[in-house]
N, C-alpha and C positions, 0 to 999 in steps of 0.2 A: 387225207394224209398224203404228204409229199415225201418221196424217197430221194435221198441225195447220195450219189455214188462219187467217191473221191478216188481218182486214179493217180497214183504217183508215177511220174515218168522222168527220164533223164533228158534235160534240155541240152542239146549240143552247142547251141550258140546263145549268147546273152540276149534276152528279150526285155525291152523296156515297155511298160504298160501304164498308160494314163487311164485312171478310173474316173468316169463321169457318172453321177447318179442324181436322181431327183431328190433323194433323201441323203443329207450329209452323213448320217450315221451308217447308212448302207455303204456309201463310198469309203468311209474310214475303215469299216469292217472288211470290205473286199481288199483294200490296199494292205491292211494288216495281214490278212491271210496270204496274199501274194508274196509278202516279205518272207514267209516261211518256206517258199518254194525255191529250190536252187535254180539258178539261171534266169530268174525273173526279178527285175528291179522295177518297182512302182515309181512313177514320177507324178508330180502334181498335175492336176487337170489343166492348170494354166501353163503347162509346159508341153503342150501338144506337139510342138515342133521337135521335141526330143523323143517322142514315143514311136515305137515300131508297131504297137498294137494299142487300139483305143477300145476300152471296155465301157459300154454304155448300159446302165441299169436304170430302167424306168418302168412305171406302172403302165403308162399308155404312150404309144408313139404318136407324137403330134408334130406340129410345125416347129416348135422349139427344139425337139429332138433332131428333126431332119436338118435344121439350121446348124446345130452343133456338129453334126456329122459332116456337113458341107464345109464348115469352117476348119475342121480338123484336116479334111482332105486338101483344102487350099493351102494350109500351112505346110503340107508335105508334098507339094506339087512336084518337087524334084526327086522324090524317093517313094518307095512303096510303103504303105501303111495298111495294116489289116484292122478290120472292125469286128467286134463281137457285140451283138445286141441282145440283151436280156430284158424281156418285157412280159407283161401280163396281157396286153391287148394291143392289137394292130388292126387297123381298118383297111379295107380294100384300096382307098385312094392313096395310101402311103406306099 
């Protein structure tokens, strides 16, 4: 059994979040949930250049995941971007 705790907080600045997930339904669900949070604006995964946070949801971290993180970082070379990685499995080499 997995317990989920949801903490509501007040965001002082507007945050744009790009959601990337290996499962399209998971990405849509996460983006839809984020739309209900004040101060958070989801943007499409293909708009990484507009995101201040990139949320990556995957079962296993692999080369494809790492390549996506690198691509997002390269698109934001002139500004700060935060990454949130949610995964079930990560191996030592990553």
